[in-house]
LUMZA-125274 format. One record per residue (C-alpha): y negated, x negated, z negated; chain. Coordinates in nm, 2 decimals. Layout:
LUMZA-125274
{atom {Y; X; Z}; "A"}
...
end
This chain:
LUMZA-125274
{atom {12.13; -8.79; 1.74}; "A"}
{atom {12.09; -8.92; 2.05}; "A"}
{atom {11.88; -8.62; 2.27}; "A"}
{atom {12.09; -8.55; 2.66}; "A"}
{atom {11.81; -8.70; 2.87}; "A"}
{atom {12.03; -8.55; 3.18}; "A"}
{atom {11.92; -8.19; 3.16}; "A"}
{atom {11.55; -8.27; 3.05}; "A"}
{atom {11.33; -8.23; 3.35}; "A"}
{atom {11.08; -8.51; 3.35}; "A"}
{atom {10.70; -8.48; 3.46}; "A"}
{atom {10.69; -8.62; 3.81}; "A"}
{atom {10.40; -8.89; 3.89}; "A"}
{atom {10.24; -8.62; 4.15}; "A"}
{atom {10.25; -8.39; 3.84}; "A"}
{atom {10.12; -8.62; 3.61}; "A"}
{atom {9.78; -8.69; 3.92}; "A"}
{atom {9.77; -8.32; 3.93}; "A"}
{atom {9.71; -8.23; 3.55}; "A"}
{atom {9.46; -8.58; 3.50}; "A"}
{atom {9.28; -8.48; 3.77}; "A"}
{atom {9.25; -8.11; 3.63}; "A"}
{atom {9.18; -8.17; 3.32}; "A"}
{atom {8.92; -8.44; 3.39}; "A"}
{atom {8.73; -8.22; 3.63}; "A"}
{atom {8.75; -7.91; 3.36}; "A"}
{atom {8.58; -8.16; 3.15}; "A"}
{atom {8.31; -8.23; 3.35}; "A"}
{atom {8.29; -7.87; 3.42}; "A"}
{atom {8.22; -7.79; 3.07}; "A"}
{atom {8.01; -8.13; 3.02}; "A"}
{atom {7.80; -8.08; 3.28}; "A"}
{atom {7.45; -7.86; 3.23}; "A"}
{atom {7.39; -7.55; 3.43}; "A"}
{atom {7.10; -7.58; 3.60}; "A"}
{atom {6.89; -7.28; 3.58}; "A"}
{atom {6.72; -7.12; 3.92}; "A"}
{atom {6.37; -7.20; 3.96}; "A"}
{atom {6.20; -6.81; 4.03}; "A"}
{atom {5.86; -6.98; 3.99}; "A"}
{atom {5.76; -6.94; 4.34}; "A"}
{atom {5.91; -6.59; 4.32}; "A"}
{atom {5.60; -6.42; 4.22}; "A"}
{atom {5.52; -6.38; 4.59}; "A"}
{atom {5.62; -5.97; 4.64}; "A"}
{atom {5.51; -5.62; 4.70}; "A"}
{atom {5.45; -5.51; 4.35}; "A"}
{atom {5.48; -5.14; 4.27}; "A"}
{atom {5.15; -5.03; 4.01}; "A"}
{atom {5.25; -4.73; 3.78}; "A"}
{atom {4.87; -4.70; 3.77}; "A"}
{atom {4.88; -4.60; 4.18}; "A"}
{atom {5.17; -4.49; 4.25}; "A"}
{atom {5.11; -4.45; 4.64}; "A"}
{atom {4.92; -4.80; 4.66}; "A"}
{atom {5.06; -5.11; 4.67}; "A"}
{atom {4.98; -5.48; 4.54}; "A"}
{atom {5.12; -5.82; 4.73}; "A"}
{atom {5.11; -6.14; 4.62}; "A"}
{atom {5.16; -6.44; 4.83}; "A"}
{atom {5.08; -6.81; 4.82}; "A"}
{atom {5.18; -7.15; 4.66}; "A"}
{atom {5.18; -7.30; 4.30}; "A"}
{atom {4.84; -7.37; 4.28}; "A"}
{atom {4.67; -7.06; 4.40}; "A"}
{atom {4.75; -6.69; 4.54}; "A"}
{atom {4.61; -6.41; 4.78}; "A"}
{atom {4.58; -6.10; 4.63}; "A"}
{atom {4.60; -5.75; 4.90}; "A"}
{atom {4.52; -5.48; 4.71}; "A"}
{atom {4.54; -5.11; 4.79}; "A"}
{atom {4.52; -4.77; 4.58}; "A"}
{atom {4.55; -4.50; 4.80}; "A"}
{atom {4.68; -4.50; 5.14}; "A"}
{atom {4.36; -4.34; 5.26}; "A"}
{atom {4.16; -4.67; 5.09}; "A"}
{atom {4.04; -5.01; 5.29}; "A"}
{atom {4.30; -5.35; 5.18}; "A"}
{atom {4.07; -5.59; 4.94}; "A"}
{atom {4.17; -5.92; 4.93}; "A"}
{atom {4.12; -6.13; 4.65}; "A"}
{atom {4.21; -6.49; 4.52}; "A"}
{atom {4.42; -6.57; 4.23}; "A"}
{atom {4.48; -6.90; 4.05}; "A"}
{atom {4.80; -6.97; 3.98}; "A"}
{atom {4.94; -7.22; 3.69}; "A"}
{atom {5.29; -7.36; 3.63}; "A"}
{atom {5.34; -7.56; 3.44}; "A"}
{atom {5.76; -7.73; 3.37}; "A"}
{atom {5.92; -7.51; 3.11}; "A"}
{atom {5.68; -7.21; 3.10}; "A"}
{atom {5.67; -6.87; 3.29}; "A"}
{atom {5.39; -6.87; 3.63}; "A"}
{atom {5.06; -6.72; 3.49}; "A"}
{atom {4.83; -6.56; 3.73}; "A"}
{atom {4.53; -6.57; 3.68}; "A"}
{atom {4.33; -6.23; 3.78}; "A"}
{atom {3.92; -6.16; 3.82}; "A"}
{atom {3.97; -5.86; 3.54}; "A"}
{atom {3.72; -5.60; 3.83}; "A"}
{atom {4.02; -5.66; 4.10}; "A"}
{atom {4.34; -5.59; 3.90}; "A"}
{atom {4.37; -5.27; 3.89}; "A"}
{atom {4.64; -5.24; 3.58}; "A"}
{atom {4.46; -5.42; 3.36}; "A"}
{atom {4.24; -5.35; 3.08}; "A"}
{atom {3.91; -5.54; 3.15}; "A"}
{atom {3.66; -5.50; 3.46}; "A"}
{atom {3.36; -5.66; 3.36}; "A"}
{atom {3.48; -5.98; 3.56}; "A"}
{atom {3.67; -6.11; 3.29}; "A"}
{atom {4.00; -6.34; 3.37}; "A"}
{atom {4.29; -6.14; 3.35}; "A"}
{atom {4.64; -6.29; 3.28}; "A"}
{atom {4.94; -6.19; 3.43}; "A"}
{atom {5.28; -6.33; 3.34}; "A"}
{atom {5.53; -6.36; 3.65}; "A"}
{atom {5.87; -6.29; 3.43}; "A"}
{atom {6.17; -6.08; 3.44}; "A"}
{atom {6.24; -5.77; 3.21}; "A"}
{atom {6.54; -5.69; 2.97}; "A"}
{atom {6.68; -5.49; 3.31}; "A"}
{atom {6.65; -5.84; 3.50}; "A"}
{atom {6.37; -5.64; 3.72}; "A"}
{atom {6.09; -5.89; 3.81}; "A"}
{atom {5.80; -5.77; 3.69}; "A"}
{atom {5.39; -5.91; 3.63}; "A"}
{atom {5.27; -5.83; 3.27}; "A"}
{atom {4.92; -5.84; 3.19}; "A"}
{atom {4.76; -5.95; 2.90}; "A"}
{atom {4.37; -5.88; 2.87}; "A"}
{atom {4.25; -6.20; 2.65}; "A"}
{atom {4.50; -6.21; 2.41}; "A"}
{atom {4.38; -5.83; 2.35}; "A"}
{atom {4.70; -5.55; 2.31}; "A"}
{atom {4.82; -5.43; 2.61}; "A"}
{atom {4.85; -5.05; 2.71}; "A"}
{atom {5.27; -5.01; 2.78}; "A"}
{atom {5.25; -4.97; 3.14}; "A"}
{atom {5.00; -5.23; 3.19}; "A"}
{atom {5.23; -5.39; 3.47}; "A"}
{atom {5.35; -5.40; 3.81}; "A"}
{atom {5.69; -5.41; 3.89}; "A"}
{atom {5.93; -5.51; 4.17}; "A"}
{atom {6.24; -5.26; 4.12}; "A"}
{atom {6.11; -4.99; 4.40}; "A"}
{atom {6.06; -5.26; 4.67}; "A"}
{atom {6.36; -5.44; 4.65}; "A"}
{atom {6.61; -5.47; 4.96}; "A"}
{atom {6.43; -5.60; 5.29}; "A"}
{atom {6.06; -5.50; 5.12}; "A"}
{atom {5.86; -5.80; 5.03}; "A"}
{atom {5.75; -6.10; 5.12}; "A"}
{atom {5.95; -6.42; 5.33}; "A"}
{atom {5.94; -6.71; 5.43}; "A"}
{atom {6.04; -6.79; 5.85}; "A"}
{atom {6.35; -7.07; 5.85}; "A"}
{atom {6.14; -7.15; 6.22}; "A"}
{atom {5.79; -7.21; 6.10}; "A"}
{atom {5.70; -7.30; 5.76}; "A"}
{atom {5.31; -7.22; 5.81}; "A"}
{atom {5.42; -6.86; 5.85}; "A"}
{atom {5.38; -6.59; 5.60}; "A"}
{atom {5.56; -6.29; 5.64}; "A"}
{atom {5.48; -5.91; 5.47}; "A"}
{atom {5.73; -5.68; 5.54}; "A"}
{atom {5.58; -5.33; 5.33}; "A"}
{atom {5.69; -4.98; 5.36}; "A"}
{atom {5.46; -4.69; 5.51}; "A"}
{atom {5.72; -4.40; 5.46}; "A"}
{atom {6.11; -4.33; 5.42}; "A"}
{atom {6.25; -4.61; 5.68}; "A"}
{atom {5.96; -4.74; 5.87}; "A"}
{atom {5.79; -5.03; 5.79}; "A"}
{atom {5.45; -5.26; 5.86}; "A"}
{atom {5.50; -5.62; 5.94}; "A"}
{atom {5.26; -5.84; 5.90}; "A"}
{atom {5.30; -6.22; 6.01}; "A"}
{atom {4.96; -6.50; 5.85}; "A"}
{atom {4.94; -6.84; 5.88}; "A"}
{atom {4.92; -7.02; 5.55}; "A"}
{atom {4.76; -7.31; 5.82}; "A"}
{atom {4.44; -7.09; 5.88}; "A"}
{atom {4.37; -6.92; 5.54}; "A"}
{atom {4.67; -6.68; 5.55}; "A"}
{atom {4.49; -6.51; 5.87}; "A"}
{atom {4.67; -6.28; 6.03}; "A"}
{atom {4.79; -6.34; 6.35}; "A"}
{atom {5.04; -6.01; 6.44}; "A"}
{atom {5.10; -5.69; 6.30}; "A"}
{atom {5.35; -5.48; 6.39}; "A"}
{atom {5.64; -5.20; 6.26}; "A"}
{atom {5.99; -5.23; 6.23}; "A"}
{atom {6.27; -4.92; 6.08}; "A"}
{atom {6.53; -4.99; 5.77}; "A"}
{atom {6.88; -4.89; 5.79}; "A"}
{atom {7.21; -5.05; 5.82}; "A"}
{atom {7.04; -5.30; 6.02}; "A"}
{atom {6.65; -5.38; 6.06}; "A"}
{atom {6.48; -5.31; 6.38}; "A"}
{atom {6.17; -5.47; 6.45}; "A"}
{atom {5.95; -5.36; 6.73}; "A"}
{atom {5.79; -5.70; 6.82}; "A"}
{atom {5.46; -5.74; 7.07}; "A"}
{atom {5.61; -5.97; 7.25}; "A"}
{atom {5.96; -5.88; 7.26}; "A"}
{atom {6.01; -5.53; 7.22}; "A"}
{atom {6.34; -5.40; 7.00}; "A"}
{atom {6.49; -5.68; 6.77}; "A"}
{atom {6.76; -5.62; 6.50}; "A"}
{atom {6.84; -5.83; 6.20}; "A"}
{atom {7.05; -5.76; 5.91}; "A"}
{atom {6.94; -5.78; 5.57}; "A"}
{atom {7.19; -5.97; 5.31}; "A"}
{atom {7.12; -5.84; 4.95}; "A"}
{atom {7.20; -6.14; 4.81}; "A"}
{atom {7.09; -6.39; 5.01}; "A"}
{atom {6.79; -6.23; 5.02}; "A"}
{atom {6.78; -6.29; 5.41}; "A"}
{atom {6.68; -6.15; 5.71}; "A"}
{atom {6.87; -6.28; 6.01}; "A"}
{atom {6.83; -6.23; 6.35}; "A"}
{atom {7.09; -6.27; 6.67}; "A"}
{atom {6.94; -6.58; 6.77}; "A"}
{atom {6.98; -6.77; 6.47}; "A"}
{atom {6.66; -6.76; 6.30}; "A"}
{atom {6.67; -6.63; 5.96}; "A"}
{atom {6.43; -6.51; 5.71}; "A"}
{atom {6.45; -6.57; 5.32}; "A"}
{atom {6.30; -6.34; 5.07}; "A"}
{atom {6.08; -6.49; 4.76}; "A"}
end
């Protein structure tokens, strides 16, 4: 039997090249390890404490130390405390609080309380507390879900030493703080903002300036190209 090659569609040189490239690329994609996103510094945020629903906790810092800003009630004075950050390769970020200031914890006798920065089963950022290895109550944690969107801690594309904190006051009204990490986190400016489809900032030296928040990129972008990126 002799096959009839006149009507047989043979692959062209171009088809062979495309098939080879596609196969090779697919093999590379399958064999390349997927790099997990490093979220170790994303403990920097505005946190909600179920035990103090009218207050807030703000954490910001680096991979060794952080500052905790704490207020239990709107009428209370804001307090600031140092926090030790322990970041080890392949491990969740650990935050070491003094038991007397971490009011979500059960230890108020000055002992060190460890908070683990992680995500729960719903992928919500939380800080779960462990009081010296003792079992903790079910609501012994801080969570970030209530303060998603533009509420949080940001870094500035134009000033790497600037820490930007945006907190909700009531409804769409917010307060914005600039802090200088190069000067012991000193507050350099405080002003108001209003959330909505666009974010309107009332800068002391520039008046009202509009920015757009991108939920997926976690950025606030201004008309002049300045970008604030949320941790």
